[in-house]
C-alpha positions in Angstrom: 6.0 -29.1 42.2 5.3 -28.1 45.8 6.9 -25.0 47.3 6.9 -24.7 51.0 7.5 -21.1 52.2 8.5 -20.6 55.8 7.6 -17.5 57.8 11.2 -16.3 57.3 10.8 -16.5 53.5 12.9 -19.6 53.0 11.5 -21.9 50.3 11.8 -25.7 50.4 10.9 -28.0 47.6 11.9 -31.2 45.8 14.1 -30.1 43.0 13.0 -30.6 39.5 13.1 -28.5 36.3 9.4 -27.4 36.4 10.4 -23.9 37.4 13.7 -22.0 37.1 14.4 -21.9 40.8 17.2 -19.3 40.3 14.4 -16.7 39.8 13.5 -17.2 43.4 16.9 -16.2 44.8 20.1 -17.9 46.0 19.9 -21.7 45.8 21.1 -24.3 48.3 20.7 -27.7 46.8 21.4 -30.9 48.7 20.8 -34.5 48.2 17.7 -36.0 49.9 18.3 -39.6 49.1 20.2 -42.2 47.0 18.3 -44.5 44.6 20.5 -47.5 43.8 20.3 -51.1 42.8 21.6 -54.0 44.8 23.6 -56.9 43.4 20.4 -58.7 42.6 19.1 -55.8 40.4 16.5 -54.7 42.9 16.2 -51.0 43.7 16.3 -49.2 47.0 15.7 -45.6 48.0 18.0 -44.7 50.9 16.6 -41.6 52.6 19.4 -41.4 55.2 20.6 -38.0 54.0 17.4 -36.5 55.5 17.2 -38.9 58.4 14.7 -41.2 56.7 14.5 -45.0 56.2 15.6 -47.2 53.4 12.6 -48.0 51.1 12.4 -51.2 49.0 13.1 -53.5 47.4 11.5 -52.4 44.1 11.6 -54.2 40.9 12.3 -51.1 38.9 14.1 -47.8 39.3 11.0 -45.8 38.4 9.1 -47.5 41.3 11.9 -46.6 43.7 11.8 -43.0 42.5 8.1 -42.7 42.9 8.4 -44.1 46.5 11.3 -41.7 47.2 9.3 -38.6 46.1 6.2 -39.8 48.0 8.2 -40.2 51.2 10.0 -36.9 50.8 6.8 -35.0 50.2 5.0 -36.6 53.1 7.8 -36.6 55.7 10.5 -34.2 54.8 8.9 -31.4 52.8 6.0 -30.9 55.2 8.4 -30.9 58.2 9.7 -27.7 59.8 13.0 -29.4 60.6 15.0 -28.1 57.7 
């Protein structure tokens, strides 16, 4: 898990259960994307909630989730536009 701490002390990360984030202070959790199948059973990661693209198609949900996390880490987490 990557934690990005701003100069004001705000922490940004991709939520998972590696750490109990409540120990860091008040939480504000929001959705970064939607990973859903289409009618053909192919998977897409829609990163519109953070101003990103739609990734896919992927043959499996796990492949879409990996691409989702990779994009969020490279483009959203490292950005100062939160």
